VEXVEX-224784 format. One record per atom (N, C-alpha, C): residue number from 1; residue in one letter; atom name; y, x, z. Coordinates in steps of 0.05 Angstrom, whole numbers, plus 5000, padded with zeros to 4 digits. Layout:
<nodes>
<num = NUM; residu = A; atome = CA; y = Y; x = X; z = Z>
...
</nodes>
This chain:
<nodes>
<num = 1; residu = M; atome = N; y = 5099; x = 4379; z = 7746>
<num = 1; residu = M; atome = CA; y = 5115; x = 4363; z = 7727>
<num = 1; residu = M; atome = C; y = 5096; x = 4352; z = 7707>
<num = 2; residu = P; atome = N; y = 5100; x = 4327; z = 7699>
<num = 2; residu = P; atome = CA; y = 5081; x = 4314; z = 7680>
<num = 2; residu = P; atome = C; y = 5080; x = 4328; z = 7653>
<num = 3; residu = Y; atome = N; y = 5058; x = 4323; z = 7639>
<num = 3; residu = Y; atome = CA; y = 5054; x = 4335; z = 7613>
<num = 3; residu = Y; atome = C; y = 5057; x = 4313; z = 7592>
<num = 4; residu = Q; atome = N; y = 5070; x = 4320; z = 7570>
<num = 4; residu = Q; atome = CA; y = 5074; x = 4301; z = 7548>
<num = 4; residu = Q; atome = C; y = 5051; x = 4302; z = 7527>
<num = 5; residu = K; atome = N; y = 5040; x = 4325; z = 7524>
<num = 5; residu = K; atome = CA; y = 5019; x = 4329; z = 7504>
<num = 5; residu = K; atome = C; y = 5000; x = 4351; z = 7513>
<num = 6; residu = P; atome = N; y = 4975; x = 4351; z = 7502>
<num = 6; residu = P; atome = CA; y = 4955; x = 4371; z = 7511>
<num = 6; residu = P; atome = C; y = 4964; x = 4400; z = 7507>
<num = 7; residu = S; atome = N; y = 4980; x = 4405; z = 7488>
<num = 7; residu = S; atome = CA; y = 4989; x = 4433; z = 7483>
<num = 7; residu = S; atome = C; y = 5006; x = 4443; z = 7506>
<num = 8; residu = E; atome = N; y = 5016; x = 4426; z = 7524>
<num = 8; residu = E; atome = CA; y = 5032; x = 4434; z = 7547>
<num = 8; residu = E; atome = C; y = 5015; x = 4439; z = 7572>
<num = 9; residu = L; atome = N; y = 4990; x = 4432; z = 7570>
<num = 9; residu = L; atome = CA; y = 4972; x = 4437; z = 7594>
<num = 9; residu = L; atome = C; y = 4969; x = 4466; z = 7600>
<num = 10; residu = P; atome = N; y = 4962; x = 4473; z = 7625>
<num = 10; residu = P; atome = CA; y = 4958; x = 4501; z = 7632>
<num = 10; residu = P; atome = C; y = 4937; x = 4514; z = 7614>
<num = 11; residu = D; atome = N; y = 4939; x = 4540; z = 7610>
<num = 11; residu = D; atome = CA; y = 4920; x = 4555; z = 7593>
<num = 11; residu = D; atome = C; y = 4892; x = 4551; z = 7602>
<num = 12; residu = S; atome = N; y = 4887; x = 4550; z = 7628>
<num = 12; residu = S; atome = CA; y = 4860; x = 4547; z = 7639>
<num = 12; residu = S; atome = C; y = 4847; x = 4521; z = 7631>
<num = 13; residu = V; atome = N; y = 4863; x = 4501; z = 7626>
<num = 13; residu = V; atome = CA; y = 4853; x = 4475; z = 7617>
<num = 13; residu = V; atome = C; y = 4849; x = 4475; z = 7587>
<num = 14; residu = R; atome = N; y = 4869; x = 4484; z = 7572>
<num = 14; residu = R; atome = CA; y = 4868; x = 4484; z = 7543>
<num = 14; residu = R; atome = C; y = 4846; x = 4502; z = 7532>
<num = 15; residu = E; atome = N; y = 4842; x = 4525; z = 7545>
<num = 15; residu = E; atome = CA; y = 4823; x = 4544; z = 7535>
<num = 15; residu = E; atome = C; y = 4794; x = 4538; z = 7543>
<num = 16; residu = N; atome = N; y = 4790; x = 4519; z = 7561>
<num = 16; residu = N; atome = CA; y = 4763; x = 4513; z = 7571>
<num = 16; residu = N; atome = C; y = 4753; x = 4485; z = 7564>
<num = 17; residu = L; atome = N; y = 4771; x = 4466; z = 7562>
<num = 17; residu = L; atome = CA; y = 4762; x = 4439; z = 7558>
<num = 17; residu = L; atome = C; y = 4764; x = 4430; z = 7529>
<num = 18; residu = P; atome = N; y = 4745; x = 4414; z = 7519>
<num = 18; residu = P; atome = CA; y = 4747; x = 4403; z = 7492>
<num = 18; residu = P; atome = C; y = 4770; x = 4383; z = 7491>
<num = 19; residu = E; atome = N; y = 4778; x = 4375; z = 7468>
<num = 19; residu = E; atome = CA; y = 4801; x = 4358; z = 7464>
<num = 19; residu = E; atome = C; y = 4799; x = 4331; z = 7480>
<num = 20; residu = G; atome = N; y = 4776; x = 4319; z = 7480>
<num = 20; residu = G; atome = CA; y = 4773; x = 4293; z = 7494>
<num = 20; residu = G; atome = C; y = 4777; x = 4297; z = 7524>
<num = 21; residu = A; atome = N; y = 4767; x = 4318; z = 7535>
<num = 21; residu = A; atome = CA; y = 4770; x = 4324; z = 7563>
<num = 21; residu = A; atome = C; y = 4799; x = 4331; z = 7570>
<num = 22; residu = Q; atome = N; y = 4813; x = 4344; z = 7551>
<num = 22; residu = Q; atome = CA; y = 4841; x = 4350; z = 7556>
<num = 22; residu = Q; atome = C; y = 4858; x = 4325; z = 7558>
<num = 23; residu = K; atome = N; y = 4851; x = 4305; z = 7542>
<num = 23; residu = K; atome = CA; y = 4865; x = 4279; z = 7543>
<num = 23; residu = K; atome = C; y = 4861; x = 4265; z = 7569>
<num = 24; residu = I; atome = N; y = 4836; x = 4266; z = 7579>
<num = 24; residu = I; atome = CA; y = 4830; x = 4255; z = 7605>
<num = 24; residu = I; atome = C; y = 4846; x = 4269; z = 7627>
<num = 25; residu = Y; atome = N; y = 4846; x = 4295; z = 7626>
<num = 25; residu = Y; atome = CA; y = 4860; x = 4312; z = 7645>
<num = 25; residu = Y; atome = C; y = 4890; x = 4304; z = 7645>
<num = 26; residu = L; atome = N; y = 4902; x = 4303; z = 7622>
<num = 26; residu = L; atome = CA; y = 4930; x = 4297; z = 7619>
<num = 26; residu = L; atome = C; y = 4937; x = 4270; z = 7631>
<num = 27; residu = K; atome = N; y = 4922; x = 4249; z = 7625>
<num = 27; residu = K; atome = CA; y = 4927; x = 4222; z = 7635>
<num = 27; residu = K; atome = C; y = 4923; x = 4221; z = 7666>
<num = 28; residu = A; atome = N; y = 4902; x = 4234; z = 7675>
<num = 28; residu = A; atome = CA; y = 4897; x = 4233; z = 7704>
<num = 28; residu = A; atome = C; y = 4918; x = 4249; z = 7719>
<num = 29; residu = F; atome = N; y = 4926; x = 4272; z = 7708>
<num = 29; residu = F; atome = CA; y = 4947; x = 4288; z = 7721>
<num = 29; residu = F; atome = C; y = 4973; x = 4272; z = 7723>
<num = 30; residu = N; atome = N; y = 4981; x = 4260; z = 7701>
<num = 30; residu = N; atome = CA; y = 5006; x = 4245; z = 7701>
<num = 30; residu = N; atome = C; y = 5005; x = 4221; z = 7720>
<num = 31; residu = N; atome = N; y = 4983; x = 4207; z = 7721>
<num = 31; residu = N; atome = CA; y = 4980; x = 4184; z = 7739>
<num = 31; residu = N; atome = C; y = 4982; x = 4193; z = 7768>
<num = 32; residu = A; atome = N; y = 4968; x = 4215; z = 7774>
<num = 32; residu = A; atome = CA; y = 4968; x = 4226; z = 7802>
<num = 32; residu = A; atome = C; y = 4996; x = 4236; z = 7809>
<num = 33; residu = W; atome = N; y = 5010; x = 4248; z = 7789>
<num = 33; residu = W; atome = CA; y = 5037; x = 4258; z = 7794>
<num = 33; residu = W; atome = C; y = 5055; x = 4235; z = 7804>
<num = 34; residu = D; atome = N; y = 5052; x = 4212; z = 7791>
<num = 34; residu = D; atome = CA; y = 5068; x = 4189; z = 7798>
<num = 34; residu = D; atome = C; y = 5059; x = 4177; z = 7825>
<num = 35; residu = E; atome = N; y = 5033; x = 4176; z = 7829>
<num = 35; residu = E; atome = CA; y = 5022; x = 4163; z = 7853>
<num = 35; residu = E; atome = C; y = 5028; x = 4179; z = 7878>
<num = 36; residu = Y; atome = N; y = 5027; x = 4205; z = 7876>
<num = 36; residu = Y; atome = CA; y = 5031; x = 4222; z = 7900>
<num = 36; residu = Y; atome = C; y = 5059; x = 4234; z = 7901>
<num = 37; residu = S; atome = N; y = 5078; x = 4220; z = 7892>
<num = 37; residu = S; atome = CA; y = 5106; x = 4230; z = 7890>
<num = 37; residu = S; atome = C; y = 5118; x = 4237; z = 7918>
<num = 38; residu = D; atome = N; y = 5106; x = 4226; z = 7939>
<num = 38; residu = D; atome = CA; y = 5117; x = 4231; z = 7966>
<num = 38; residu = D; atome = C; y = 5104; x = 4255; z = 7980>
<num = 39; residu = Q; atome = N; y = 5086; x = 4269; z = 7967>
<num = 39; residu = Q; atome = CA; y = 5072; x = 4291; z = 7980>
<num = 39; residu = Q; atome = C; y = 5084; x = 4317; z = 7973>
<num = 40; residu = D; atome = N; y = 5084; x = 4336; z = 7993>
<num = 40; residu = D; atome = CA; y = 5095; x = 4363; z = 7988>
<num = 40; residu = D; atome = C; y = 5078; x = 4378; z = 7968>
<num = 41; residu = D; atome = N; y = 5052; x = 4374; z = 7968>
<num = 41; residu = D; atome = CA; y = 5034; x = 4389; z = 7950>
<num = 41; residu = D; atome = C; y = 5027; x = 4372; z = 7926>
<num = 42; residu = R; atome = N; y = 5046; x = 4358; z = 7916>
<num = 42; residu = R; atome = CA; y = 5042; x = 4338; z = 7894>
<num = 42; residu = R; atome = C; y = 5028; x = 4350; z = 7870>
<num = 43; residu = E; atome = N; y = 5037; x = 4373; z = 7861>
<num = 43; residu = E; atome = CA; y = 5025; x = 4386; z = 7837>
<num = 43; residu = E; atome = C; y = 4996; x = 4394; z = 7841>
<num = 44; residu = S; atome = N; y = 4991; x = 4406; z = 7864>
<num = 44; residu = S; atome = CA; y = 4963; x = 4414; z = 7871>
<num = 44; residu = S; atome = C; y = 4945; x = 4389; z = 7872>
<num = 45; residu = T; atome = N; y = 4954; x = 4368; z = 7884>
<num = 45; residu = T; atome = CA; y = 4939; x = 4343; z = 7886>
<num = 45; residu = T; atome = C; y = 4934; x = 4332; z = 7858>
<num = 46; residu = A; atome = N; y = 4954; x = 4332; z = 7842>
<num = 46; residu = A; atome = CA; y = 4951; x = 4321; z = 7815>
<num = 46; residu = A; atome = C; y = 4930; x = 4337; z = 7799>
<num = 47; residu = H; atome = N; y = 4930; x = 4363; z = 7802>
<num = 47; residu = H; atome = CA; y = 4910; x = 4380; z = 7788>
<num = 47; residu = H; atome = C; y = 4882; x = 4374; z = 7798>
<num = 48; residu = K; atome = N; y = 4879; x = 4370; z = 7824>
<num = 48; residu = K; atome = CA; y = 4853; x = 4363; z = 7835>
<num = 48; residu = K; atome = C; y = 4843; x = 4337; z = 7825>
<num = 49; residu = V; atome = N; y = 4860; x = 4317; z = 7824>
<num = 49; residu = V; atome = CA; y = 4853; x = 4291; z = 7813>
<num = 49; residu = V; atome = C; y = 4845; x = 4293; z = 7784>
<num = 50; residu = A; atome = N; y = 4860; x = 4308; z = 7769>
<num = 50; residu = A; atome = CA; y = 4854; x = 4311; z = 7740>
<num = 50; residu = A; atome = C; y = 4827; x = 4324; z = 7735>
<num = 51; residu = W; atome = N; y = 4821; x = 4345; z = 7750>
<num = 51; residu = W; atome = CA; y = 4794; x = 4358; z = 7747>
<num = 51; residu = W; atome = C; y = 4772; x = 4338; z = 7755>
<num = 52; residu = S; atome = N; y = 4777; x = 4323; z = 7776>
<num = 52; residu = S; atome = CA; y = 4757; x = 4303; z = 7785>
<num = 52; residu = S; atome = C; y = 4752; x = 4283; z = 7763>
<num = 53; residu = A; atome = N; y = 4773; x = 4274; z = 7749>
<num = 53; residu = A; atome = CA; y = 4770; x = 4254; z = 7728>
<num = 53; residu = A; atome = C; y = 4754; x = 4266; z = 7705>
<num = 54; residu = V; atome = N; y = 4759; x = 4291; z = 7698>
<num = 54; residu = V; atome = CA; y = 4744; x = 4305; z = 7677>
<num = 54; residu = V; atome = C; y = 4715; x = 4306; z = 7684>
<num = 55; residu = K; atome = N; y = 4709; x = 4313; z = 7709>
<num = 55; residu = K; atome = CA; y = 4681; x = 4317; z = 7717>
<num = 55; residu = K; atome = C; y = 4665; x = 4291; z = 7718>
<num = 56; residu = Q; atome = N; y = 4679; x = 4268; z = 7717>
<num = 56; residu = Q; atome = CA; y = 4664; x = 4242; z = 7715>
<num = 56; residu = Q; atome = C; y = 4652; x = 4238; z = 7688>
<num = 57; residu = R; atome = N; y = 4664; x = 4250; z = 7667>
<num = 57; residu = R; atome = CA; y = 4654; x = 4246; z = 7640>
<num = 57; residu = R; atome = C; y = 4643; x = 4271; z = 7627>
<num = 58; residu = Y; atome = N; y = 4650; x = 4295; z = 7638>
<num = 58; residu = Y; atome = CA; y = 4641; x = 4320; z = 7627>
<num = 58; residu = Y; atome = C; y = 4628; x = 4337; z = 7648>
<num = 59; residu = E; atome = N; y = 4611; x = 4355; z = 7639>
<num = 59; residu = E; atome = CA; y = 4598; x = 4374; z = 7657>
<num = 59; residu = E; atome = C; y = 4597; x = 4401; z = 7643>
<num = 60; residu = K; atome = N; y = 4595; x = 4422; z = 7659>
<num = 60; residu = K; atome = CA; y = 4594; x = 4449; z = 7648>
<num = 60; residu = K; atome = C; y = 4565; x = 4457; z = 7644>
<num = 61; residu = R; atome = N; y = 4558; x = 4462; z = 7619>
<num = 61; residu = R; atome = CA; y = 4531; x = 4470; z = 7613>
<num = 61; residu = R; atome = C; y = 4532; x = 4496; z = 7596>
<num = 62; residu = D; atome = N; y = 4518; x = 4516; z = 7605>
<num = 62; residu = D; atome = CA; y = 4517; x = 4542; z = 7591>
<num = 62; residu = D; atome = C; y = 4545; x = 4553; z = 7586>
<num = 63; residu = G; atome = N; y = 4563; x = 4549; z = 7605>
<num = 63; residu = G; atome = CA; y = 4590; x = 4559; z = 7603>
<num = 63; residu = G; atome = C; y = 4609; x = 4543; z = 7586>
<num = 64; residu = Q; atome = N; y = 4600; x = 4519; z = 7576>
<num = 64; residu = Q; atome = CA; y = 4616; x = 4502; z = 7560>
<num = 64; residu = Q; atome = C; y = 4618; x = 4474; z = 7573>
<num = 65; residu = W; atome = N; y = 4642; x = 4462; z = 7571>
<num = 65; residu = W; atome = CA; y = 4645; x = 4434; z = 7580>
<num = 65; residu = W; atome = C; y = 4635; x = 4415; z = 7558>
<num = 66; residu = V; atome = N; y = 4616; x = 4398; z = 7565>
<num = 66; residu = V; atome = CA; y = 4605; x = 4379; z = 7546>
<num = 66; residu = V; atome = C; y = 4604; x = 4351; z = 7559>
<num = 67; residu = R; atome = N; y = 4604; x = 4331; z = 7541>
<num = 67; residu = R; atome = CA; y = 4603; x = 4304; z = 7550>
<num = 67; residu = R; atome = C; y = 4576; x = 4298; z = 7564>
<num = 68; residu = K; atome = N; y = 4577; x = 4283; z = 7586>
<num = 68; residu = K; atome = CA; y = 4552; x = 4276; z = 7600>
<num = 68; residu = K; atome = C; y = 4536; x = 4257; z = 7583>
</nodes>
């Protein structure tokens, strides 16, 4: 189900990603949710797309997600 604001994101996202990355995740998830509406594993696919979008601009360094 789409997210309206970052505070609604899963704990694993909110607790690990900085605010900017959370916004990227939210937008990518919602776009993928709409795009893959005909798939059975829609939610799983949307989460994968969202993480991929975050990884284009952020990387994990020393246990923290930082901008590339």
